[in-house]
N, C-alpha and C positions, 0 to 999 in steps of 0.2 A: 104239611108244612108247604111254606112258600119257597119256590126254588131260589128266589132272590135273596132270602134271608141268609146270613152270614152262615146260621148254624146248621143249614140243609145240608151243606158240603160236610161239614164237620161231623155231624150223624151219620151220614152214607161213610166216610171215612173210619170211623171209630167202629161202626158195625163191620167192616170189612176185616179191620185189624183184629178185632173179637175172634172174627170167626177163623182166622189163621193163627191165633194164639194156641200155643200147645202146653197145658200144665200138667207136669209129672208129679209137683208137690206144690204146697203154698210157697215155697221160698224160689221154687226154679218154674219160671217162665220162660217160654222162648217162642219165638215166630217160626213158623214154618213159611223158609224163604221159597221155597218151590209154589207151595199153594200162593203164596202172594204175589208170586210173578205170574203164576197161571192166569188169575183174574185181573189183571191189573190193565187189560186192554178194555174192560167196561169202565173202569174208573177215568181213563184217558178220553172216553167219548164222553163222559159227563162234565169234566173238566173244560176241554176244549183250548187250550191254551190262553186260558183266561187268568190274568194276572191275579185278581182277587180270588178265585176260586183256588188257585196254587198256593195264596198266603192261607187261606183256611184249611187246605191240605195240611201245611206244616203246624198250623194251631192242633189240629185234630192229633197228630204225631205227638205233639209235645203234650194234649192233655192225656193221652194214651199212656205215655211214658210215666207220667204223674200218677195216674191211676195203680198203675203197676209198682209203684214204689222204685221207680229209677233202676231197673234191672241192667246189669252191666253190660254195654256196648250195644243194646238194643236201639236206642235213638240212632246212633251212627248207622248202623244195620238199615234201619227204615229209611233214613235221609239218603244213603247211597242207593237202595232200590227204587225209590220215588225218581230219584235223578237219572238212575242208569235206564229206567224203563219210561224216560222222558214225560212223566208226570208234573214234575215240578223241575222248571228250568234254572239253570244257575243263577242268574241275574234276579230272578224270583226269591231264591235263596239267599241272595246278600240283601235284598231289600229286607225280607223279613229280620235277619239280623241285624240291621242299622235302624230299623224303625219298629221300637217297641210299642206294642200295645197295652195300654195301660191297665187293661181288664187281665191279662196275662203276665202282669209283672213278679207275681211272687215264683214263678217257675220258670223265667226266662232265664236268668244265670245260669242254673243248672244244665239246660239245655244249651245255651252258647258253649259251657265247658265241655258239654259232651260231642261237638260238632264242632271245633275249633281246627281240626285239621281238615275238613270237608272241603 
């Protein structure tokens, strides 16, 4: 896959999130927050404070949440972790909220609701 392709970053992030997923039963999936924070420095080295890559991180989180059928509070947790660990800057998060990607429109409103307090 071409590193300049927008799905390159999304695939890396999705794989990482899946590796940090704990499934106790089909209806109770959760993220191992300790695991996600431990490896996030690797993701930071790939993202390099690049606005477009950070936007793709947010879309990857969005797609991950949709795939899991919107587990309660998971979107907020992931946005908080990626922000706290300086993988996604606040300005980029605000840009993502304001500039809807038409390819992602079907899940956008649910994600905005989940992160309105961010």
